[in-house]
TIZA-411211 format. One line per field, with one value per residue (C-alpha): residue in three letters; x, y, z. Coordinates in Angstrom, 2 decimals, padded with zeros to 5 digits. Example, Ala and Ser with C-alpha at 12.3 -4.5 7.8 and 13.67 -1.06 7.14 Angstrom:
// TIZA-411211
marza (ALA, SER)
xx (012.30, 013.67)
yy (-004.50, -001.06)
zz (007.80, 007.14)
END
This chain:
// TIZA-411211
marza (MET, PRO, LYS, PRO, SER, ARG, VAL, ARG, ALA, ILE, ALA, VAL, THR, ALA, SER, ALA, VAL, LEU, LEU, CYS, SER, LEU, LEU, ALA, ALA, CYS, SER, ASP, ASP, ASP, SER, GLY, SER, GLY, GLY, GLY, ASP, LEU, SER, ALA, GLN, GLN, LEU, ASP, TRP, LYS, ASP, CYS, PRO, ALA, PRO, SER, THR, ALA, GLU, GLY, GLY, GLY, ASP, ALA, PRO, SER, PRO, LEU, PRO, HIS, GLY, GLY, THR, TRP, GLN, CYS, ALA, THR, MET, LYS, ALA, PRO, LEU, ASP, TRP, ASN, LYS, PRO, LYS, GLY, ASP, THR, ILE, GLY, LEU, ALA, LEU, ILE, ARG, ALA, LYS, THR, SER, GLY, PRO, GLN, SER, ARG, ARG, ILE, GLY, SER, LEU, VAL, PHE, ASN, PHE, GLY, GLY, PRO, GLY, GLY, SER, GLY, VAL, THR, THR, LEU, PRO, SER, PHE, GLY, GLN, ASP, TYR, ALA, THR, LEU, ARG, THR, ARG, TYR, ASP, LEU, VAL, SER, PHE, ASP, PRO, ARG, GLY, VAL, GLY, ARG, SER, ALA, PRO, VAL, LYS, CYS, GLU, ASP, ASP, GLN, GLN, LEU, ASP, THR, TYR, PHE, GLN, GLN, ASP, ALA, THR, PRO, ASP, ASP, ALA, ARG, GLU, ARG, THR, GLU, TYR, VAL, ASP, SER, THR, LYS, GLU, PHE, ASN, ALA, ALA, CYS, GLU, LYS, ASN, SER, GLU, LYS, VAL, LEU, PRO, HIS, VAL, ARG, THR, THR, ASP, ALA, ALA, ARG, ASP, MET, ASP, LEU, MET, ARG, GLN, VAL, LEU, GLY, ASP, ASP, LYS, LEU, TYR, TYR, PHE, GLY, ILE, SER, TYR, GLY, THR, GLU, LEU, GLY, GLY, VAL, TYR, ALA, HIS, LEU, PHE, PRO, LYS, ASN, VAL, GLY, ARG, ALA, VAL, PHE, ASP, ALA, VAL, VAL, ASP, PRO, THR, GLN, ASP, ALA, GLU, GLN, SER, SER, LEU, GLY, GLN, ALA, LYS, GLY, PHE, GLN, LEU, ALA, LEU, ASP, ASN, PHE, ALA, GLU, ASP, CYS, THR, SER, LYS, THR, THR, ASP, CYS, PRO, VAL, GLY, ASP, THR, ALA, GLN, ASP, VAL, LYS, ASP, ARG, ILE, ALA, LYS, LEU, LEU, LYS, ASP, LEU, ASP, SER, LYS, PRO, ILE, SER, GLY, ILE, PHE, PRO, ARG, ARG, LEU, THR, GLN, THR, ALA, ALA, THR, ASN, GLY, ILE, ALA, GLN, ALA, LEU, TYR, SER, LYS, ASP, PHE, TRP, GLN, TYR, LEU, THR, GLU, GLY, LEU, GLU, GLN, ALA, TYR, GLN, GLY, ASP, GLY, ARG, ILE, LEU, LEU, ALA, LEU, SER, ASP, SER, LEU, ASN, GLY, ARG, ASP, GLU, ASN, GLY, GLU, TYR, SER, ASN, ILE, ALA, ALA, ALA, ASN, ILE, ALA, ILE, ASN, CYS, ALA, ASP, ASP, LYS, ALA, ARG, TYR, SER, PRO, GLY, PHE, VAL, GLN, GLN, LYS, LEU, PRO, GLU, PHE, ARG, SER, ALA, SER, PRO, LEU, PHE, GLY, ASP, PHE, LEU, ALA, TRP, SER, MET, VAL, SER, CYS, THR, ASP, TRP, ALA, VAL, PRO, GLY, ALA, ALA, ASP, HIS, PRO, ASP, VAL, SER, ALA, PRO, GLY, ALA, ALA, PRO, ILE, LEU, VAL, VAL, GLY, ASN, THR, GLY, ASP, PRO, ALA, THR, PRO, TYR, GLU, GLY, ALA, LYS, LYS, MET, VAL, ASP, SER, LEU, GLY, PRO, GLY, VAL, GLY, VAL, GLU, LEU, THR, TYR, LYS, GLY, GLN, GLY, HIS, GLY, SER, TYR, ASP, SER, LYS, ASN, LYS, CYS, VAL, GLN, ALA, ALA, VAL, ASN, GLY, TYR, LEU, LEU, ASP, GLY, ARG, ALA, PRO, LYS, ALA, GLY, THR, VAL, CYS, SER)
xx (-003.00, -003.77, -001.68, -000.46, 001.83, 001.97, 000.07, 002.79, 000.38, -003.04, -005.09, -008.24, -010.30, -009.21, -010.57, -013.59, -015.19, -015.62, -016.20, -019.54, -021.04, -019.69, -021.09, -024.41, -024.54, -023.13, -008.37, -007.42, -003.73, -004.27, -000.70, 000.86, 004.22, 006.12, 006.42, 007.28, 006.85, 004.37, 004.34, 002.49, -000.36, -003.92, -006.17, -009.63, -011.75, -015.12, -017.73, -016.34, -017.48, -018.13, -014.89, -013.36, -013.11, -009.41, -010.33, -012.81, -016.01, -019.19, -021.20, -020.01, -019.37, -022.38, -022.72, -020.90, -022.80, -024.21, -023.78, -020.98, -019.61, -016.48, -014.37, -011.90, -009.07, -006.09, -002.55, 000.19, 003.48, 006.60, 006.53, 010.25, 011.43, 014.94, 013.44, 011.15, 010.42, 009.66, 006.45, 003.81, 001.16, -002.09, -002.54, -006.14, -006.91, -009.98, -010.80, -013.43, -012.98, -012.77, -016.04, -014.69, -014.02, -011.21, -009.57, -008.83, -007.86, -004.37, -004.03, -004.61, -004.28, -003.09, -004.02, -002.49, -004.40, -001.85, -001.47, 000.60, -002.04, -005.09, -007.11, -007.26, -009.88, -012.23, -011.29, -011.35, -015.05, -016.05, -014.59, -014.57, -016.95, -014.28, -012.14, -014.87, -013.06, -009.89, -011.94, -012.79, -009.31, -008.12, -009.19, -009.14, -007.19, -006.24, -005.04, -004.39, -000.60, 001.12, 000.33, -002.97, -006.61, -006.87, -003.19, -001.45, -002.69, -000.54, -002.37, -001.50, -003.97, -007.67, -010.54, -010.83, -007.10, -007.14, -009.88, -007.56, -004.54, -006.20, -007.63, -004.28, -002.53, -000.33, 001.16, 002.62, 003.31, 005.25, 007.37, 004.40, 002.55, 005.72, 006.25, 002.64, 002.88, 006.16, 004.93, 001.75, 003.81, 006.00, 002.91, 001.43, 004.68, 005.08, 001.56, 002.47, 005.53, 003.58, 000.70, 002.51, 006.11, 006.21, 005.15, 006.76, 010.18, 008.51, 006.23, 008.74, 007.86, 010.50, 008.56, 005.32, 007.06, 008.24, 004.67, 003.49, 005.92, 004.67, 001.13, 002.03, 003.13, 000.15, -002.23, -000.55, 001.00, 004.42, 004.52, 003.04, 000.38, 000.04, -001.84, -000.28, -001.78, -000.08, 002.12, 001.30, 003.68, 006.52, 005.60, 005.54, 008.90, 010.48, 008.97, 010.45, 013.85, 013.77, 012.15, 012.74, 012.33, 008.94, 007.34, 004.48, 002.31, 002.28, 000.83, 001.89, -000.67, -000.25, 003.46, 005.64, 009.03, 011.47, 014.46, 013.15, 013.83, 011.10, 011.88, 011.85, 008.62, 006.91, 008.11, 006.91, 003.48, 003.37, 003.89, 001.43, -001.41, -000.80, -001.09, -004.34, -005.69, -004.74, -006.58, -009.65, -009.76, -009.36, -012.07, -014.54, -014.12, -014.07, -017.59, -020.50, -022.27, -020.79, -018.23, -019.72, -016.30, -014.52, -014.68, -011.25, -008.87, -006.67, -009.71, -010.66, -007.20, -007.09, -010.44, -009.30, -006.12, -008.17, -010.51, -007.59, -005.98, -009.24, -009.73, -006.28, -007.59, -011.33, -012.65, -016.22, -019.07, -018.35, -019.88, -021.17, -019.49, -016.29, -015.40, -013.64, -010.06, -007.43, -005.78, -009.02, -009.96, -006.58, -006.81, -010.33, -009.30, -006.41, -008.77, -011.08, -008.16, -007.46, -010.16, -011.96, -015.12, -014.64, -014.36, -018.11, -017.80, -014.93, -017.02, -019.98, -017.75, -016.03, -019.32, -020.75, -017.56, -017.67, -021.12, -019.81, -020.74, -017.76, -019.53, -018.56, -014.88, -014.73, -016.35, -013.74, -011.00, -012.54, -012.57, -008.84, -008.09, -010.16, -012.88, -016.44, -019.67, -019.70, -016.36, -014.43, -011.11, -009.61, -005.93, -004.85, -003.08, -001.23, -000.24, 000.78, 003.14, 004.54, 005.33, 006.71, 008.92, 010.19, 011.05, 012.45, 015.88, 015.63, 014.76, 014.06, 014.24, 011.89, 014.84, 015.40, 011.73, 011.89, 014.87, 012.92, 009.68, 010.53, 011.14, 007.89, 005.91, 007.31, 006.15, 002.68, 001.39, -001.55, -000.02, 003.64, 003.66, 001.29, 003.56, 006.83, 005.81, 004.65, 008.34, 008.75, 006.39, 009.24, 011.65, 011.02, 010.04, 011.08, 012.39, 015.20, 014.33, 015.70, 016.94, 016.85, 014.64, 013.52, 015.62, 013.45, 016.12, 014.88, 017.18, 015.69, 012.11, 009.23, 007.90, 005.97, 003.42, 003.96, 001.06, 001.57, -001.16, -000.06, -002.55, -001.86, -001.54, -000.26, 002.18, 003.31, 003.65, 007.45, 007.62, 006.52, 009.61, 011.82, 010.25, 010.85, 014.48, 015.00, 013.49, 016.17, 016.43, 013.73, 011.52, 009.42, 007.04, 005.72, 002.16, 001.03, -002.51, -003.29, -005.91, -006.77, -006.80, -004.85, -004.46, -005.50, -007.30, -010.23, -010.71, -012.61, -010.46, -010.97, -007.46, -005.85, -008.16, -007.61, -003.84, -003.94, -006.49, -004.59, -001.41, -002.88, -005.30, -003.38, 000.23, 000.19, 002.12, 001.51, 004.38, 006.58, 005.70, 002.05, -000.11, -003.81, -005.94)
yy (013.89, 016.87, 019.74, 018.07, 015.16, 015.66, 012.44, 010.22, 007.56, 007.45, 004.31, 004.90, 003.12, 005.54, 008.58, 006.87, 006.46, 010.22, 010.86, 009.04, 011.10, 014.39, 013.88, 012.71, 015.82, 018.33, 011.65, 010.46, 009.49, 007.17, 007.77, 006.45, 005.51, 002.37, 000.07, -003.15, -006.33, -004.98, -008.21, -009.87, -007.35, -008.58, -006.62, -005.67, -006.13, -004.35, -003.29, -000.32, 003.23, 005.75, 006.99, 010.08, 013.33, 012.65, 009.29, 010.94, 010.79, 008.97, 006.17, 003.12, 000.19, -001.92, -005.48, -008.11, -010.26, -013.44, -012.11, -010.71, -007.20, -005.25, -005.12, -002.45, -002.37, -000.24, -001.66, 000.03, 000.68, 002.61, 006.28, 005.98, 002.58, 003.49, 003.57, 000.53, 000.70, 004.42, 006.32, 004.53, 005.57, 003.81, 002.38, 001.89, -001.55, -003.05, -006.64, -008.90, -012.45, -015.17, -016.39, -019.91, -022.77, -022.25, -025.43, -023.68, -020.31, -019.20, -016.15, -012.41, -010.65, -007.09, -004.34, -000.93, 001.09, 003.81, 007.54, 007.74, 009.04, 006.95, 005.47, 001.69, 001.60, 003.60, 002.10, -001.65, -001.91, 000.37, -002.11, -005.27, -007.09, -006.87, -009.14, -011.60, -014.50, -013.78, -013.67, -017.36, -018.19, -014.98, -012.50, -009.25, -006.62, -003.01, -000.08, 003.62, 003.92, 006.18, 009.82, 008.87, 008.89, 007.66, 006.67, 009.69, 011.83, 014.62, 017.93, 021.03, 023.72, 023.95, 023.53, 027.22, 027.50, 024.36, 025.81, 028.73, 026.45, 024.28, 027.24, 028.97, 029.17, 026.06, 026.96, 030.43, 032.50, 035.48, 036.59, 037.70, 034.39, 032.42, 034.29, 033.70, 030.00, 029.48, 031.50, 029.42, 026.22, 027.61, 028.52, 025.04, 023.35, 025.63, 024.70, 021.02, 021.58, 023.62, 021.14, 017.81, 018.35, 015.19, 012.76, 014.28, 012.58, 009.17, 008.76, 007.36, 004.31, 002.34, 003.11, 001.88, -001.29, -002.03, -001.42, -004.06, -006.62, -005.93, -006.26, -009.62, -010.87, -009.44, -011.00, -014.37, -015.00, -016.48, -014.70, -011.44, -012.02, -008.73, -006.88, -003.51, -001.05, 002.08, 003.54, 000.28, -001.43, 000.81, 000.04, -003.67, -003.45, -001.71, -004.37, -007.12, -005.41, -005.15, -008.53, -010.80, -014.01, -012.87, -012.35, -014.74, -014.54, -010.93, -008.98, -005.52, -003.80, -000.34, -000.40, 002.50, 002.67, 002.28, 003.51, 007.06, 010.13, 012.74, 014.64, 011.50, 010.38, 013.70, 013.63, 010.02, 011.04, 013.89, 011.35, 008.93, 011.42, 012.72, 009.15, 008.70, 011.97, 010.86, 007.58, 009.39, 011.69, 008.79, 006.80, 009.69, 010.53, 006.92, 006.15, 005.85, 008.80, 012.29, 013.16, 016.20, 017.66, 017.57, 016.41, 014.73, 013.56, 016.60, 018.87, 017.44, 018.25, 021.67, 022.61, 021.45, 023.51, 026.58, 026.02, 025.89, 028.97, 030.90, 029.74, 031.07, 034.63, 034.09, 031.28, 030.14, 029.20, 026.09, 024.74, 027.83, 029.91, 028.53, 028.99, 026.62, 027.82, 026.59, 024.61, 022.95, 022.08, 020.51, 018.57, 017.40, 016.26, 014.29, 012.65, 011.49, 009.88, 007.49, 005.11, 004.51, 004.34, 008.07, 009.09, 009.67, 012.24, 013.92, 014.18, 015.61, 017.93, 019.32, 019.73, 021.72, 023.75, 024.90, 026.30, 028.09, 025.45, 024.05, 021.96, 018.49, 019.31, 020.96, 017.90, 015.71, 017.96, 017.87, 014.09, 013.95, 016.53, 014.73, 017.41, 016.28, 018.08, 019.76, 021.42, 019.16, 017.68, 014.32, 014.43, 012.75, 015.86, 016.51, 012.87, 012.57, 015.51, 014.48, 010.94, 012.00, 014.68, 012.35, 009.75, 011.90, 013.41, 015.92, 019.55, 021.54, 025.32, 027.45, 028.18, 024.47, 024.03, 026.87, 025.20, 021.93, 023.40, 022.79, 019.09, 018.76, 020.63, 018.33, 015.34, 016.83, 020.13, 019.90, 018.55, 019.51, 022.85, 021.48, 018.54, 020.44, 023.08, 020.40, 019.58, 022.53, 020.86, 019.66, 022.58, 024.07, 020.87, 020.58, 017.00, 015.89, 013.27, 009.77, 008.79, 009.53, 006.50, 003.44, 000.29, -002.72, -005.34, -008.50, -011.48, -014.63, -013.37, -015.53, -014.74, -011.47, -011.07, -007.65, -006.42, -003.51, -001.77, -000.38, 002.53, 003.52, 007.33, 007.60, 004.67, 004.22, 000.68, 000.78, 000.85, -002.78, -004.03, -001.74, -003.17, -006.76, -005.99, -004.17, -006.94, -009.22, -012.61, -015.12, -012.68, -010.50, -012.22, -009.72, -009.82, -007.28, -005.99, -004.15, -001.84, 001.69, 003.39, 003.12, -000.51, -003.83, -006.15, -003.79, -003.44, -006.74, -008.26, -012.01, -012.93, -010.59, -011.69, -015.38, -014.89, -012.92, -015.20, -018.29, -017.08, -015.72, -018.60, -021.58, -020.45, -020.82, -017.90, -017.28, -017.67, -014.57, -012.33, -013.39, -010.81, -010.15, -008.00)
zz (-003.03, -000.81, -002.08, -005.23, -004.56, -000.84, -000.68, -002.07, -003.25, -001.69, -002.18, -004.16, -001.49, 001.21, -000.63, -002.19, 001.25, 001.53, -002.18, -002.30, 000.52, -000.82, -004.30, -002.91, -000.72, -003.56, 018.65, 020.99, 021.25, 024.24, 025.38, 028.51, 029.96, 030.76, 027.75, 029.58, 027.53, 025.03, 023.01, 025.90, 026.02, 025.61, 023.28, 024.53, 021.40, 021.43, 018.88, 016.93, 017.64, 014.90, 013.31, 014.87, 012.95, 012.43, 010.87, 008.50, 010.57, 009.57, 011.12, 013.01, 010.65, 009.74, 011.03, 009.03, 006.53, 008.08, 011.62, 013.70, 014.06, 013.31, 016.45, 017.52, 020.04, 021.01, 021.01, 022.99, 021.19, 022.18, 021.22, 020.51, 019.30, 020.49, 023.99, 023.93, 027.67, 027.62, 026.87, 024.82, 022.33, 021.44, 017.94, 016.79, 015.30, 013.63, 012.72, 011.22, 012.51, 009.92, 008.42, 007.94, 010.34, 012.85, 011.60, 008.28, 009.74, 008.65, 010.89, 010.66, 007.29, 007.97, 005.48, 004.87, 002.26, 001.63, 001.86, 003.90, 006.24, 005.37, 008.24, 007.97, 010.72, 008.48, 005.13, 005.81, 006.77, 003.90, 001.44, 003.53, 001.20, -001.51, 000.65, 001.66, -000.04, 001.93, 005.14, 004.73, 006.07, 007.75, 010.35, 008.37, 010.32, 009.66, 011.73, 011.92, 011.64, 014.15, 013.44, 011.73, 012.85, 016.44, 016.67, 018.22, 015.31, 013.94, 014.29, 012.28, 011.21, 012.10, 009.64, 008.76, 008.18, 006.03, 003.84, 003.12, 002.73, 000.09, -001.81, -002.28, -005.64, -005.75, -009.15, -008.53, -011.63, -010.28, -007.32, -005.22, -005.70, -004.99, -001.74, -000.69, -001.49, 000.37, 003.36, 003.52, 003.54, 006.34, 008.39, 007.94, 008.93, 011.95, 013.09, 012.85, 015.02, 017.56, 017.88, 017.39, 018.44, 020.56, 017.83, 014.69, 015.13, 015.49, 012.46, 009.98, 007.94, 009.84, 013.05, 011.50, 010.30, 013.84, 015.02, 012.56, 013.91, 017.43, 016.05, 014.54, 017.94, 019.82, 017.27, 017.92, 014.48, 013.83, 010.46, 009.18, 006.53, 004.72, 001.97, 001.18, -001.30, -002.66, 000.12, 001.92, -000.51, 000.69, 004.29, 003.44, 001.72, 004.70, 006.98, 004.80, 004.98, 008.77, 009.47, 006.44, 008.42, 009.73, 006.30, 005.62, 002.50, 001.34, -001.58, -002.79, -005.05, -006.70, -006.09, -004.98, -006.72, -003.81, -005.82, -006.30, -004.20, -003.65, -006.85, -008.99, -007.34, -008.08, -011.69, -012.02, -010.75, -013.27, -016.04, -014.46, -014.09, -017.61, -018.91, -016.99, -018.39, -021.91, -021.34, -019.97, -023.01, -025.45, -023.66, -023.67, -027.35, -028.56, -027.31, -029.75, -028.11, -028.27, -025.58, -023.78, -022.91, -026.28, -029.87, -029.90, -027.18, -027.77, -027.68, -024.27, -022.91, -024.53, -023.01, -019.57, -019.91, -020.85, -017.89, -015.48, -017.00, -016.68, -013.07, -012.16, -012.47, -012.12, -009.86, -010.42, -008.11, -006.06, -002.85, -001.06, 000.20, -001.39, -005.04, -007.42, -007.84, -010.26, -007.45, -006.34, -009.91, -010.61, -007.37, -008.23, -011.70, -010.18, -007.69, -010.49, -012.33, -009.45, -010.66, -013.93, -011.81, -011.13, -014.79, -015.00, -012.19, -014.03, -017.21, -015.28, -013.28, -016.35, -018.21, -015.29, -014.80, -018.41, -017.56, -014.44, -011.84, -009.94, -007.30, -008.54, -009.10, -005.68, -004.08, -005.76, -004.40, -000.92, -001.02, -001.68, 001.00, 003.63, 003.99, 004.73, 003.84, 007.27, 006.64, 009.00, 007.90, 008.73, 009.58, 006.33, 005.01, 008.26, 008.67, 005.03, 005.16, 008.55, 007.41, 004.02, 005.54, 008.26, 005.61, 002.78, 003.28, 000.42, 001.13, -002.05, -002.43, -004.54, -006.81, -007.39, -008.29, -010.82, -012.49, -012.74, -014.11, -017.80, -017.12, -015.16, -017.81, -020.45, -018.40, -017.95, -019.35, -016.93, -013.70, -014.10, -012.25, -009.61, -008.76, -009.08, -006.55, -004.11, -003.61, -001.20, 001.30, 003.52, 003.07, 006.52, 008.31, 011.96, 011.73, 009.40, 006.79, 007.18, 003.71, -000.01, -000.56, 001.46, 001.76, 000.89, 000.25, 001.95, 001.38, 002.83, 002.91, 001.68, -001.82, -002.10, -004.90, -006.53, -008.72, -011.14, -013.18, -016.56, -016.30, -012.69, -012.33, -008.76, -008.64, -012.24, -013.53, -013.76, -009.96, -009.71, -011.53, -009.43, -006.26, -007.43, -008.24, -004.93, -002.80, -004.20, -005.92, -005.10, -003.18, -005.50, -007.95, -010.51, -011.86, -014.49, -014.89, -018.13, -016.71, -015.57, -012.19, -008.99, -007.96, -009.41, -006.97, -006.42, -010.18, -009.84, -012.59, -012.19, -013.29, -010.72, -007.93, -008.68, -008.54, -005.28, -003.62, -004.75, -003.09, 000.13, 000.68, -000.67, -001.03, -004.84, -006.32, -010.03, -012.44, -012.45, -015.39, -015.55, -017.35, -016.67, -018.93)
END
């Protein structure tokens, strides 16, 4: 969620990769020309290199359990799908070949972990063991979507500029602060246009969906077998709309509401993160030991609100030489609410912040923004804004945001202003947005398992039902998980995993309306 809701719905796995290293430590576009018959191209799979800076950096992926290595390749795709024989770009792919016998292999299972803007090439090996059961019958495959990581990455501001950008006051209180905030957004957007003018018109979700159908063909599959998480559910829904007959077994987890425009999505996230904060506060104060950040759930929230108000005028010590600002603290709190596994870091971070030490909350914020301990940023923020602004038709003015502030504050006293002001992100974008919301209607598609989590902050639970209804009769099969955090499968809930594995491995979809708790 760099810069409030500019990350429409980032998968928890994509940010957790960086989070662990940050807390412990408290780009090639391969373009060319001449598309030709790209479906006939042969991929040159080789052992994977270390991730690029744009992908988030780090070490090359470790060898696979029981032998074998992660393999990477580059697939050529048209820069402009309206000119399929024109210039091409390179899309970075990664795979782990199936661990089971070839006689039982179903095909390739393609993952998108969300964002938009998350690197699948980095994320899949970091959490590959979570999908070991699925690997018994599939090659596990992921990719950097166009505009992301190694796939013709969108480039905007440099690392020093991004430090300033993410430290600014994202909840302006007066005319001067509003002007500074809007001007900063204009400068960021202008940098994107200057540095990535060629690719910006071609990073829409519809473009990525067409890339996935080319990928399906190049990988040798008659159908696309797919696991989409967070924004990946929107991408999967758009794919199903464009290519309903090509849908194989597919799972959508942490589901984006496809009926919402950008304003409704931001307001929904305000409600979702407030619910997650309520749940965190209740959990902390209901334990047998004393909650170190409040005596009651309301006290926890009141103390957080006071901390943020104080930080607005007086930042505290952070990760030298940077200080913890109100914006960074709010961003860090939001990051910790993505997973119940992060709640311990939120408790520790708040406890330290009350004592004047903002390192943990700033590390949490850095994780969400894609900043590593060396001060280098991945391109997740740039890619996220580019894809969102290319997709979303709405362009909101500062005056419109001010009118909406009471509604957002009512939805979330803590996150309302933060998420409302994020709506100006696309106001001065160089490329017009495609639509008010994605079309995911997919008559004739194979059943798609749609998994909603009742405690999800970033993609509120109600979106799962909206996705099922929008896919159309006989397509979406809804499964409910009564849990916390963003997503369901990686919660390790046995009921959810059995349902997902049963469908992907054996074609047995659970009964619609099944509830796991």
